[in-house]
N, C-alpha and C positions, 0 to 999 in steps of 0.2 A: 220598778218591780222589786222587782221582790228584793232583795235581800244580800245582800253576798255572806254566804260559808263554809269561809273560809275557813275559820275560827272552829267555829262550831260542828264539824267536822274534823276534828285533833282525833281521827278514832283508829283509822286504816291505815294506809301504803304506808312502808317504807321503800324509802329509793335512795336512789346507795347509785354508786358511784364505780365508772370499771374506765373504756378505753374517752382516746377521744371521736365524735364524728363530726364531720367531715360534711354537710350535708348541699347541696344546692344551693345560692341564691334564689330565693323566687321575691315578684313583687306584693307587697301587702296595698292594698287598695281602698283610701279613703273613704268610709261607708260613712255619710251624713243621719244625724236620726230623722232629719224630716225631707229625707226625702230614699226613694225609690234603692232597696241592696242591689246591689253587685255584685256578680258572682266573684269570689274568692278565690280563684282554684292557685293550688299552691304544688310546683311540685317538691318542695324538701322532705329529703331523703332519711329520712326517720326512722328507728324500730319500734312500732309504738304495738305495747298490751292487748291486749281481746278487749273488746269491751265491759266481756262479766269475768266471773270467775269461780267456782262452786254451783253451775247450771243441773239442773237434778238429772235424774238418771233417762232417757233418748232426745233429751236437746242438745241440741250445736247451734254455732254462733253465725253470721254468715256476712258483712263488715259491708258497711252501705258504702258510711261517710267516716273518715279522720281529718280529725283542720292539726297545722302539723301543732300547735295548742291545742293544751286539752288539762285542764283546772290548770290556770297560772296562776300565781301567788304575790310572792314576789316578787319588786321590779329594781332594777339599778342602776346609773348612767355609767362607763365610762370619760375618762382624761376629753373627748372626741362631740360626746354628744349621744354615742351610740347607744343604745340601751341593755341591761342583760333581762332578763322575764325567767321567774324558774319555774318550769313547766311541772308541779309536778305531777298527774295524769303518764304523761308517759315517758318521765323519766331521763328529762331531758334539761338545761339550761339553750338556752334558742336565744342569740345575739338577734333583736330588730336593729338594722343601720338605717343610721342616720339619712341610706341615696331611700329608704322602704320601702330593704330590703329582710327578709328569713334569712338568716344564720345559725349551720344546730353550732353552738361552739363547745355542750361536750354534754357528752354520758353521765348522768350520775344515779344508774342502775346497783351501786353496790354502795351509797351510803346508807345510814337510814334515812326516816325523814327528811329533806329539808325544813329550815322554820327560821331560815331568814338567808340571806345574798349584802354584800356588801359589797365598792371596791375602792383602790389604793391605787389612784392613779402615782404614784408617783413609783410605786413600785410595777405600775400594771396585772395587777392581780386583783382575781376573786375572789372577794369572804367570803365564806362558804359555812353558815350555822345547823347544826340538826340536832333528831330530837337529841337524840344517844347523847349532846353536853360535851358536843367533838365537834374545833372548827377546825376547815382545812381553807388551803390557797389554789387559789391554782391560774396559772396562766403562763404561757409561752402551750398548751399539749401535757401540761405537768398537775399531778395534786401533790402535795404539799400536807401534810397532815406539823399544824400549829399545832395546836389540843388533846390530847386525847379525851382527854372529862375538865368539868368543869367550868363551859364555860355558858351560860344562859341563855342566849338566843333570838326573843323575840321578834327584833330588832335591832336591824346596827347602820351608826349612822360617823360617815369618816372622815375628816378633817386632812380636807384638800389639803393643806398646808404642810403637814411631816405625817401625815401615813397612820399617826394616832387613831386608836374607836372608844365605841361608847355603844355600850349593850343597854337591857334591859328584856324581861322578862314578863308574860305577861300570867303568870302562876303569882298566888294574889302571895301581900306581904315580904315580894323579891328585895332585890337593889340592880340598881343602875351606877356599871364597873367604868371609869375610863379605864381601858386596856393601851398597851406598848403595841409597836407597829407587826407584832409579830405572836401575838396575844399572850403579853407581862402585863400583867394584874400594878396597875399605877396604880391606882385608889381606884375607893366606895368612898361611889361622892352620896346615892342617898338610897337609909333602909323603907324597908313598909311601904312600897311597890305596891297598889292594887289591880295592877293585872292591867303591864302596860303595855297597850299597840303597835305605838308607835313614837321615837324620836325624831326632831329635825333642829338640827346643827344650825349656828352662826356663827359663822365666824369671824365678819368684821367686830362685831361684837358680844364677842363671847359667850351670850344664852345659849346653852341647849334647853327645850320645848321637850314633852310626857306628857300624854295621854294616860291618861287611869279609863278603865274601858269599868268594872264593875266601880267604881268609885265615880267616875261620869261624869271628869273636874282633866283642867288642862291645866299645868302646870308649868312658870317660866326658869329655868334656873339661872344661875351669874356662876359664869364657871371662876370667877374671879373672885368672889368670895362665903362664896356655897351659898350666897342665902337663894333662900323658894320668895317666886308670889304666885299664886291660884291666878289664876285670868279669866278662867272658865270653870263652873260649874251647873251641873240636870244636863250635862255632853252624852249625848245621845243615850241609849235608852240605862239607868242607872242600872246599875245589882245583873247587869249577867254581863259576859264579855264579845257581845256585839260592837261592832268595831268604832274606832275614830284614828280615823288617821291624820295625818301633821305636818306638813311639809312647805317651803320654804318656796315662796317666787328669786327672779332672779335679781328683785331689787332687796330683793329678802325680807317680805313684809312675808310673814305667820298666815298661811291656809291651815284648816280644820274639815275632813271629808265623816260627816257626823252616820252614825245608823240612827234614824228617828225610829216610829210608834209607826206604828202598822206596815212595820217593814221598809218605808221609804225614804233614805236619804239628800242629804243634801254639802254641796260646795261652800265650805263658811269664808268669809273677809276676818282680818283680825286689822283693828281700826278704831285706831281714839279711847283702848280700856276695856272694848268688846269685839264680838261677835257676829257680824252680819250674813246674811244670805244674800252668797250671790248667784245660786242657779241651781235646781234639784237635777238629781242624778238621773240617769237614761237604766242607766241597770244595777243599779245595788253601790255597797259601798266595799272599802278593798284599803289595805298600802296605798298611799302613793310618794312621786317625786314628781319633783319640776324637771322639764324638757322644754332651756329655750333655743331646742332649735322650732318644733309645734307650737312656741311660745302655748305652751297650756300645763292644767294636771294629766297623768295619768293612772287611770286605776287597772288592776288589773282584777279583771271578777271571774271567778268563778265561775260563776251561775252560764256561762252562756262562755265559754273559755275564750277570750279575747279583753282587749286592750280597747280601752275607751279612752279619750281629751275629751279635756273641760276647759271650754278657754279663757276665763275667769274675762275677758276684758271685751270680750262680746258676748258671754253669758253663750257658748256653740256647745254646746256636747257633740264630736262622733266616733264613732269605728272605725280604730282606727287597724280591728280588723272582723275578719267572718264572728256573727254577734252565732251560735250553735249552739242552738237548748229551743222548743216548741213548745207550749200548750200542748196543740194540737196538731194529731199527724195523721196519718193515713193510708197505707197504697190501694193504686188505684187492679184494676180484675189486670191491667198489661205489666203491672212492677213499677210502676212511677211511682214514686214518694213524694207525698206533700207535706209539706209542716204550715203551721199560721204558730206565729204566737203579737196577735197585737201591733200595736207599733213598735214592739222591740222590731221585729225584721219587713220594719214601713209600713203597715200596714195592706201588701200585696199575702197571696199566696204564694207560696216556695217550690221546685221541684231541685227534688232532693241525688243527684248522683254521682260519681267514684269522684269525678271533677268538682264537682263543690256548691256552690244555690242559685239556681236560675231563675227571674219570673214567672207564673205562670199566670194569674189574675191578677192584673197588676190594679183594676178595678173595679171597687169590692160598693161603690157609694159610697156615703156620710160613715158606716161606721167600720172600726173592726174584726179583721176573724179570729175566732180565740176557740174554736172546736172547730172539724171535722169526722164525718164519720160516713161509709158504706152504707149502699140499701144491697138488696139481695141479687139485681142484680148489675149490682158494679154503682148504682152512679152518684156522684160525691155532694153532700152535703157543706154547709158553713157556717157553722154557728155564731154570730152575730154579735158584738155588744152594746149596738143595739136593739135588741130579742128576734129581729129578723131572720130566714137562715133564706140561705142562699143555693140555688141548685150548679154546680160546676158541671159542665163542658167537659169532653175531651181534648177541644180544640184552647181552653181555659178560657172559656166566658163565663158570666156570670150570670143569673138571673130568679131571680128573684118564686117563693119558690112557699113563703107563708110568713108569716106579715099582721101587724097589729095588735094577734095577739097577747102583748107584755113586753111590752118595749125597755126594762131591763134587759144587763148583759143576757147573754150565754152564758154557762160558763163550764156545762157538761153537751152533751149532745150522743146521742147511744140509741141504736137503731134494732129493735124487735121485731124480731123474725116472724112470732108466733099471732102478732094481732097488724103485723103489716106496716108496721109507724116510727116515728120516729121520736122518742120520748127525753124533752129540750126541759134543761131547772133554768130557770132564771135567777138571778137572783137580783138585792136589791145590802147593797152592803151600809146604809148609809140605816136601815129598818132593823137589818142583819133577819131581815125572813128570805125562805126561799121556798118558789116557786115549783112545782114539778106538770106537767108538761106531755099530754098525746097527743101528735097529728098523728091518721091517714094520711098514706102517703097515696088514696083514691079522692082525697076531703085535702087538703091541705086548709080550705082558706074554714073549715070549722075544726077547735080546738079547743082540749074537754079539761078539764087543769084534770089534774088526779089529786097531788093533796097541795098543803102549803104547810110549811117548814120556820116556826119564829128560833129565835136568837138562838143565830147559828154560827156570828160571829164571828173568830179564834186568827189574834193577829194576821189581820186585813184578807183570813183564805172562806172561802164560803163556801158546803161541800159537792162533791162531785159523783157520780153515780154511776151503777151501770148494768145489762138489762140479760136475763140469762134467755137461753131458748124457750120456756115456756110461758117467758111471756109477763117474771118478775117483775119487781123493779128493785135495786139495791141502793141505798143511800148512806154512803160513806162521812157524816157529818163529826165534823172537828168540836165543835163544841162539846158535845156528850160523849165522844172517843170511840159511834161504838156508830155500828152499820147499821141502819133496817133494813125493813124486806120488808113489802109490798108487793101480796100476792096480787097478780093478775089477776082485773074486773075488779082491782077491792081501792076503796077509800082512807082508807086507815093501814096503821102499819106496827108491826114487834118489829122487839130486836135477833137482828140476827149473829154477833156476838160483840160482846164489848174486850174492853182496855186492847186499841185496835193500835196506835202510833204508841210505838213509848217514846216520844221524845216532842216538845211543841214546836219545838225547829223547823221538823216539818210542816213549809209553810205552805207548797205546793204537789200535795196527797192526787196521787191517780187513782184511779179504779177502774179496773176491766174485765168481763165474762171470758173468759178464758178455755173454750168447748172444752179442749183435747185432755183437758183436766176433771174440768164439770166444778171450777176451781172458779173463785173470785180473789184477781191481781191485782195487788193494793203495792202502786209502788213508794215511796221514802223519797229520803238524801241517800241513799247506799243501798239500800236492797229491793231486791225485788218478792211479795208476802204474796203466798197462799193460804187464802179460807178456803175451803172444800166444800160442797153446797149441800152434804151430807154427814157432816164431823166439818161444823164450823170453827176450827183447831189451827195459831196458826204454825204454818212453816216455810225457809226461807225457801225462794225459788232459782237469786244468782241475788250475787253483792257486788257488786259496784267492782270495778280491780281499775281503779284509774282516776274517771269518772264520776258528778257530783249532781244533785239535784235530776230528778227522771221524774220529767212534769213532760212527758206523753209518750204513751201508751194505747196500742192498738191492736186489734184482729182485724188478718188479713182477709180472701175467702177462702184459703188456706187453711183454717183455725193456728197459721199460724201465729207469733207478735214482732208487730210493729214498732221499734224505741228510739228516744229519742237521751240525751242525759248531756253534760258540758262534752261538746268537742266532740261524740261521733252519733252518727248513726250506723243502728246496727237489728237486721231482725234475730230473733230463737227462732229457729223452727225444729220440731217437731219428726223424728227420722222412726 
């Protein structure tokens, strides 16, 4: 899927530190990428901020589900193999025990945004680097300021033999610096580093590896004589700050985890002077660590607010914690929230409640569910990757409703109340063509082609759509960065709005008609933006308050919004 956007969203979030949180332990269930998703109900006691802030007047938020991890980013291990996770979206350091349980380690709500963490086993102390270039140490429930400023640490690599540590910065023309136990500078090892994402320290051979995302390379630094050797070029997406993660396994073999074109990523092994691909990512790229307890590399996935395990020996990936995000979301007339997101959620449709995710429709045939929609009578429809549309009953069973009109993936599905029809967007990523179909509810065997768009693919993303109460169809076309309007019963498009998205990193924006505002709602990485139909000038409807990647939005029968982003499922209710 999509890309891990930790660093592209260096935008927001001032995360800080206060008092210790002593939450209950809760079990983390192992969820494999090719089996059904099981419920991972958490009893972890944690104070999580609301899903959004700066919400438009007359709207209120209702939380449906919140995961203990909200936008997890940096990981590190203690001396016993327990995992510390910087959960940026809820201002916590979460501890994942070797027993498979969560525990709140610290509340960091009074610190500026956490940039990196590391662990000094000799001292039993967690190191925390922040966006204000300060360095803190946390142990035994107490926070110590080691340096007020001056440490630019996008990555911290601790020498387990003596507790000294190395830092680097993702800024351009930055430095790699060696520090003493308490943050006193020992030496500057490298200057002119071009976007350092992660360090990996081989204490046995006295070698420090570092990645440069903007330069697209990986370098080996011999700490004995300070000599350097570039061991890989053209890595990731050179010229960007997309991740190039590095870590060593239990045998000190180097692995990289890099973003690739079209937002895919892979785990790669360094062997014989070059990197070879071991396995594909199932949830994007991000900083990684080696866990001996899991015999795997662990990656914090900001998109799904979860931790993913990659076992290089078996080439098997597992969700260690619940993936929380979805392209498709809908609320039934009785208030049940359903989500789907292709194989990210095991290929099934899940129901969501305050206790977590549970299977709702498990047998969907050959395809994966990519979008959900309801009609005027409350019937639920699932748009599939094979181009078919399934009808989902209240008991969760699925029957074929429309098929044969296209064998291409449905990327967007919307109810047209004016014409009592489903509007289906099917797309071919190989040809960059998108086709819009109208399928009447009383004759689903007949699909009418509304129009076809060409050259619509950008960064792996194809257009999304919406339909207003008058039957007009709107298309958010990423390549041109415009919203097109297709008048009811017309087959040509006019430009409704231009310069819609401010950032090409918005890989999967969604669009929905919001009847209470008579406006189009567009979701981005961090915002929900309104485009009124009578005056297409953009305004902010709401801003994320911790999570990122607003993939799923849908209007319910009351005209309120049901939404999901990394770690939280919520309603925005008009009062």
